[in-house]
C-alpha positions in Angstrom: 3.9 -24.0 37.0 1.9 -20.6 37.3 5.0 -18.7 36.5 5.9 -20.5 33.0 2.5 -20.2 32.1 2.6 -16.5 32.8 6.1 -16.2 31.0 4.5 -18.1 27.8 2.0 -15.5 27.8 4.2 -12.6 28.2 6.0 -14.0 25.2 3.0 -14.6 22.9 2.2 -11.0 23.7 5.4 -9.9 23.0 5.1 -11.5 19.4 1.8 -10.5 19.0 2.8 -6.9 19.4 5.5 -7.7 16.9 3.7 -9.1 14.5 1.4 -6.1 14.9 4.0 -3.6 14.4 4.9 -5.1 11.5 1.9 -5.4 9.8 0.9 -1.6 10.8 4.6 -0.9 8.9 3.6 -3.0 5.8 0.4 -1.5 6.0 1.6 2.2 5.8 4.1 1.3 3.3 1.5 -0.4 1.2 -0.5 2.6 1.7 2.2 4.7 0.2 3.0 2.9 -2.7 -0.8 2.9 -3.9 -1.5 6.5 -3.3 2.1 7.0 -5.3 0.6 3.9 -7.9 -2.8 5.9 -7.8 -1.4 9.3 -8.9 1.1 7.7 -11.2 -2.1 6.2 -13.3 -4.1 9.1 -13.0 -1.1 11.3 -14.6 -1.1 8.3 -17.0 -4.2 7.6 -18.0 -4.9 11.6 -18.2 -1.8 11.7 -20.9 -2.6 8.6 -22.6 -6.3 10.5 -23.4 -4.8 13.6 -24.1 -2.4 11.9 -26.9 -5.8 10.5 -28.3 -7.4 13.4 -28.2 -4.5 14.7 -30.3 -4.5 12.1 -32.4 -8.2 12.1 -33.7 -8.2 15.9 -33.6 -5.2 15.6 -36.1 -6.9 12.7 -38.1 -10.2 14.2 -38.3 -8.5 17.3 -39.6 
C-alpha cells in the first residue's frame, strides 16, 4: 500500500512539474508576444500622431 501511495505521489509531482513547465513556456510565449505587441502599438501610435500632426498643420496652413 505504501508503495502505491509513493507511486501516486511521484506521478502527481511529475504531472505538477509538467504543468509548471507548460505554464512557464506559455508565459514566456505570451511575454514575448506582448513585448512585440507593445512595440508594434508604440510604432502605430507614433505613426498615427505624426499623420495627425501633419494633417492638422496642412489644414491650418
